[in-house]
C-alpha positions as CSV (number, residue, x, y, z in Angstrom):
1,M,-28.8,-39.0,-5.1
2,R,-31.4,-36.9,-6.9
3,V,-30.6,-33.9,-4.7
4,T,-26.9,-34.3,-5.5
5,R,-27.5,-34.6,-9.2
6,R,-29.7,-31.5,-9.1
7,L,-27.0,-29.5,-7.3
8,R,-24.4,-30.6,-9.9
9,L,-26.7,-29.6,-12.8
10,A,-27.3,-26.2,-11.1
11,A,-23.6,-25.7,-10.6
12,I,-22.8,-26.0,-14.3
13,P,-24.8,-23.0,-15.5
14,L,-23.7,-21.0,-12.5
15,G,-20.1,-21.7,-13.3
16,I,-20.5,-20.8,-16.9
17,A,-22.3,-17.6,-16.0
18,A,-19.5,-16.7,-13.5
19,A,-16.8,-17.4,-16.2
20,I,-18.6,-15.2,-18.7
21,T,-19.0,-12.4,-16.2
22,L,-15.4,-12.5,-15.2
23,A,-14.2,-12.6,-18.9
24,G,-16.1,-9.4,-19.5
25,C,-14.4,-7.6,-16.6
26,T,-11.8,-4.9,-17.3
27,P,-8.4,-5.1,-15.6
28,S,-9.6,-2.3,-13.3
29,Q,-12.6,-4.3,-12.2
30,L,-10.6,-7.6,-11.8
31,N,-8.2,-5.7,-9.5
32,G,-10.9,-4.3,-7.3
33,F,-10.8,-0.8,-8.9
34,L,-7.4,-0.3,-7.3
35,P,-4.9,2.1,-8.9
36,G,-1.6,0.8,-10.3
37,F,-2.8,-1.0,-13.4
38,T,-3.1,0.0,-17.1
39,E,-6.0,-0.9,-19.3
40,D,-4.1,-4.0,-20.5
41,G,-3.5,-5.1,-16.9
42,T,0.2,-4.1,-16.7
43,Q,1.2,-3.6,-13.0
44,A,3.3,-0.7,-11.7
45,T,5.7,-2.8,-9.6
46,N,6.5,-6.5,-9.2
47,H,4.3,-6.5,-6.0
48,T,1.3,-4.7,-7.2
49,S,-0.7,-7.7,-8.4
50,M,0.0,-9.5,-5.2
51,V,-1.4,-6.7,-3.1
52,S,-4.5,-6.4,-5.3
53,G,-5.0,-10.2,-5.3
54,L,-5.0,-10.2,-1.5
55,W,-7.5,-7.3,-1.5
56,V,-9.9,-8.8,-4.1
57,N,-9.9,-12.3,-2.9
58,S,-10.5,-11.2,0.7
59,W,-13.6,-9.2,-0.5
60,I,-14.8,-12.2,-2.5
61,V,-14.6,-14.5,0.6
62,L,-16.3,-11.8,2.7
63,L,-19.0,-11.3,0.2
64,V,-19.8,-15.0,0.0
65,V,-20.0,-15.2,3.8
66,G,-22.2,-12.1,3.8
67,I,-24.6,-13.5,1.2
68,I,-24.9,-16.8,3.1
69,T,-25.5,-15.0,6.4
70,W,-28.1,-12.7,4.9
71,A,-29.9,-15.6,3.2
72,L,-30.0,-17.6,6.5
73,M,-31.3,-14.5,8.3
74,G,-34.0,-14.0,5.7
75,W,-35.0,-17.7,5.8
76,A,-35.2,-17.7,9.6
77,A,-37.3,-14.5,9.6
78,I,-39.7,-16.0,7.1
79,A,-39.8,-19.6,8.3
80,Y,-40.3,-18.7,12.0
81,R,-42.5,-15.7,11.5
82,R,-45.7,-15.4,13.6
83,R,-48.6,-16.9,11.6
84,K,-52.1,-15.6,11.6
85,G,-54.0,-16.7,14.7
86,Q,-50.9,-17.5,16.7
87,T,-50.5,-16.0,20.2
88,G,-48.0,-16.1,22.9
89,L,-44.3,-17.0,22.5
90,P,-43.1,-18.9,19.5
91,V,-41.7,-22.4,20.0
92,Q,-38.5,-22.2,22.0
93,L,-35.7,-24.2,20.5
94,R,-32.9,-25.9,22.6
95,Y,-29.2,-25.9,21.8
96,N,-28.1,-27.4,18.6
97,M,-24.5,-28.6,19.1
98,P,-23.7,-29.3,15.4
99,I,-24.8,-25.7,14.4
100,E,-22.8,-24.2,17.3
101,I,-19.7,-26.1,16.3
102,F,-20.2,-24.9,12.7
103,Y,-20.5,-21.2,13.5
104,T,-17.5,-21.5,15.8
105,I,-15.2,-23.4,13.5
106,V,-16.0,-21.5,10.3
107,P,-15.0,-18.0,11.6
108,L,-11.9,-19.5,13.1
109,I,-10.9,-21.0,9.7
110,L,-11.6,-17.6,8.1
111,V,-9.5,-15.7,10.6
112,L,-6.6,-18.2,10.3
113,G,-6.9,-18.1,6.5
114,F,-6.8,-14.3,6.3
115,F,-3.8,-14.3,8.7
116,A,-1.9,-16.9,6.7
117,F,-2.3,-15.1,3.3
118,T,-1.6,-11.7,4.8
119,A,1.5,-12.9,6.6
120,R,2.7,-14.6,3.3
121,D,2.3,-11.4,1.3
122,Q,3.7,-9.1,4.0
123,T,6.8,-11.3,4.2
124,A,7.3,-10.9,0.4
125,L,6.7,-7.1,0.7
126,E,9.1,-6.7,3.6
127,T,11.9,-8.8,2.1
128,Q,14.7,-6.4,1.3
129,Y,17.2,-6.6,-1.6
130,D,20.7,-7.4,-0.4
131,E,22.2,-6.1,-3.7
132,P,19.9,-3.5,-5.2
133,D,20.7,-1.8,-8.5
134,V,19.8,1.6,-6.9
135,C,19.5,2.7,-3.3
136,I,17.7,5.9,-2.5
137,T,17.2,7.7,0.8
138,A,13.8,9.4,1.1
139,I,13.7,11.9,3.8
140,G,10.4,13.3,5.1
141,K,10.3,16.7,6.7
142,Q,7.6,19.2,7.5
143,W,6.2,19.5,4.9
144,A,8.2,18.2,1.9
145,W,10.7,15.6,0.8
146,D,14.4,15.2,0.1
147,F,15.8,12.4,-2.0
148,Q,19.4,11.2,-2.0
149,Y,20.6,8.8,-4.7
150,A,23.4,6.3,-4.0
151,Q,24.5,3.1,-5.5
152,Q,24.0,-0.2,-3.7
153,D,24.4,1.1,-0.2
154,C,22.2,3.9,1.1
155,D,24.6,4.5,4.0
156,D,27.5,5.1,1.7
157,A,27.0,8.8,0.7
158,S,30.6,9.3,-0.6
159,N,29.4,9.3,-4.2
160,A,25.7,10.3,-3.6
161,V,23.7,13.1,-5.2
162,W,20.6,14.7,-3.8
163,T,17.7,17.0,-4.3
164,M,15.8,19.0,-1.7
165,G,12.1,19.7,-2.0
166,V,9.8,22.5,-0.7
167,Q,6.3,22.4,0.5
168,A,3.6,22.5,-2.2
169,Q,2.0,25.9,-2.8
170,T,-1.6,26.4,-3.9
171,D,-3.7,29.2,-5.3
172,A,-7.1,30.4,-3.9
173,Q,-8.9,27.5,-5.6
174,G,-6.5,24.9,-4.1
175,N,-4.6,24.2,-7.3
176,I,-0.9,23.3,-7.0
177,T,1.1,26.2,-8.3
178,S,4.7,25.2,-7.3
179,E,7.0,22.5,-8.6
180,L,6.7,19.3,-6.5
181,P,9.7,17.2,-5.4
182,T,10.3,14.4,-7.9
183,L,11.6,11.0,-7.2
184,Y,13.2,9.3,-10.2
185,L,13.3,5.5,-10.4
186,P,14.8,3.3,-13.2
187,V,12.3,0.8,-14.7
188,D,12.9,-3.0,-14.3
189,K,15.7,-2.4,-11.8
190,K,15.9,-3.5,-8.2
191,V,15.2,-0.4,-6.0
192,K,15.8,-0.2,-2.3
193,I,14.5,2.9,-0.5
194,K,15.7,3.9,2.9
195,L,12.9,5.8,4.7
196,T,13.8,8.4,7.4
197,S,12.4,11.5,9.0
198,R,13.9,14.8,10.0
199,D,11.2,15.7,12.6
200,V,7.9,13.9,13.2
201,I,6.3,10.7,12.0
202,H,5.6,10.7,8.3
203,S,4.4,8.0,5.9
204,F,5.9,7.4,2.5
205,W,3.1,6.5,0.0
206,I,3.2,6.0,-3.7
207,V,-0.4,5.6,-4.5
208,D,-0.2,3.4,-7.6
209,F,2.4,1.1,-5.9
210,L,-0.3,0.0,-3.4
211,Y,2.0,0.3,-0.4
212,K,3.0,2.8,2.2
213,K,5.4,2.8,5.1
214,D,5.9,5.0,8.1
215,M,9.0,7.1,8.6
216,Y,10.4,7.7,12.1
217,I,13.0,10.1,13.4
218,G,15.9,8.0,14.8
219,K,14.7,4.7,13.2
220,D,15.1,3.8,9.5
221,N,12.7,1.7,7.5
222,Y,13.4,0.1,4.2
223,W,11.3,-0.8,1.2
224,S,12.5,-2.9,-1.8
225,F,10.6,-3.4,-5.1
226,T,11.1,-3.3,-8.8
227,P,9.2,-0.7,-10.9
228,T,7.8,-2.5,-14.0
229,R,6.1,0.3,-15.9
230,V,7.4,3.6,-17.2
231,G,5.2,6.5,-16.2
232,E,4.5,9.3,-13.7
233,Y,2.8,8.6,-10.3
234,N,1.6,10.6,-7.4
235,G,3.1,10.4,-3.9
236,R,2.1,11.9,-0.6
237,C,2.5,11.6,3.2
238,A,-0.1,9.3,4.6
239,E,0.4,10.2,8.3
240,L,-1.0,13.3,9.8
241,C,2.1,15.3,10.5
242,G,1.0,18.9,11.2
243,Q,-0.7,21.9,9.8
244,Y,0.4,21.5,6.2
245,H,0.2,17.7,6.0
246,S,-2.1,17.9,2.9
247,M,0.6,19.9,1.1
248,M,3.3,17.2,1.6
249,L,3.2,15.9,-1.9
250,F,5.7,14.5,-4.4
251,N,5.9,13.1,-7.9
252,V,7.4,9.8,-9.0
253,K,8.9,9.3,-12.5
254,V,9.8,5.8,-13.6
255,V,12.1,6.1,-16.5
256,E,14.5,4.1,-18.6
257,Q,18.0,3.6,-17.3
258,P,19.7,6.2,-19.6
259,E,17.3,8.9,-18.6
260,Y,17.8,8.0,-14.9
261,D,21.6,8.2,-15.3
262,A,21.3,11.5,-17.1
263,Y,19.2,12.9,-14.2
264,V,21.7,11.7,-11.6
265,E,24.5,13.3,-13.5
266,S,22.5,16.6,-13.8
267,L,22.4,16.7,-10.0
268,R,26.1,16.1,-9.9
269,D,26.7,18.9,-12.4
270,R,24.8,21.2,-10.0
271,K,27.2,20.2,-7.2
272,Q,24.4,18.6,-5.2
273,T,26.7,15.9,-3.9
274,G,27.6,14.3,-0.6
275,D,25.5,13.5,2.4
276,I,22.6,15.7,3.3
277,N,21.2,13.5,6.1
278,E,22.8,15.4,8.9
279,A,22.2,18.9,7.7
280,Y,18.8,19.2,9.2
281,N,18.6,16.3,11.6
282,R,17.0,17.4,14.8
283,L,18.6,14.5,16.7
284,Q,21.9,16.4,16.6
285,N,20.4,18.7,19.3
286,L,19.7,15.9,21.7
287,A,21.5,15.9,25.1
288,G,24.8,14.0,25.0
289,T,25.6,14.7,21.4
290,G,28.0,17.4,22.2
291,A,26.1,20.0,20.2
292,T,25.8,23.5,21.6
293,S,22.8,25.8,21.3
294,E,22.9,28.9,19.2
295,G,24.9,31.7,20.9
296,E,27.0,29.5,23.2
297,H,30.8,29.5,22.9
């Protein structure tokens, strides 16, 4: 009883100290120093906090396990060290079934727990909007990006507009000197992005959105989310895709709906309309498609 009471009394100041420490943390610290949050804790998308929560809580659990493990290792090294005057082998201990069951069950519980929470969050991330407000096709190519803006159906390009990007150019010091492709997104609207490739495997990554997804030629991927904060963000390819992979960059602008509508109309005024998906698709040259090589009649 005395031991239990002492543990409870010790837990009270520890809890108070932990609460004070956490209260003094900035939003950046509370979110594991991940990007995607402002100083007041506003997240970039409706999924950003969920991703950071999985990251931070996983590290907390692992840190606790690590501290306990290191403490036990230190205790064993001190308690069973060779004393002065001792010779020969130390006392050999036999199997301890309760301890063996403990260090078998606990890791199993941890693995199952990590799997359950990861599967839960991944399911939410991979759930696609059936009726998005905006559907955009992002096309990766060596080594730039094309963006095609449609309404609710990415495959319906009858009223779509598009913009084509070029590879980033740099000066001798490595500074970007060219205009990067820019993806426009309306804030607080349901966005669905169709991800496809013109050539090799790429990976679509908006850094502050804390999520990236591969792009394959001949297989489309999708990503649904809601941008929740107006601002500019960095995007890049996260899959090694050739010599100028590091130059495969793009910008993201999350804007209010009127500004988004004005941008779409500006593309329409420039006659950048229709479907650009087939213009540079290497699959059109596959055997059996009926395409002829250059010079054949």
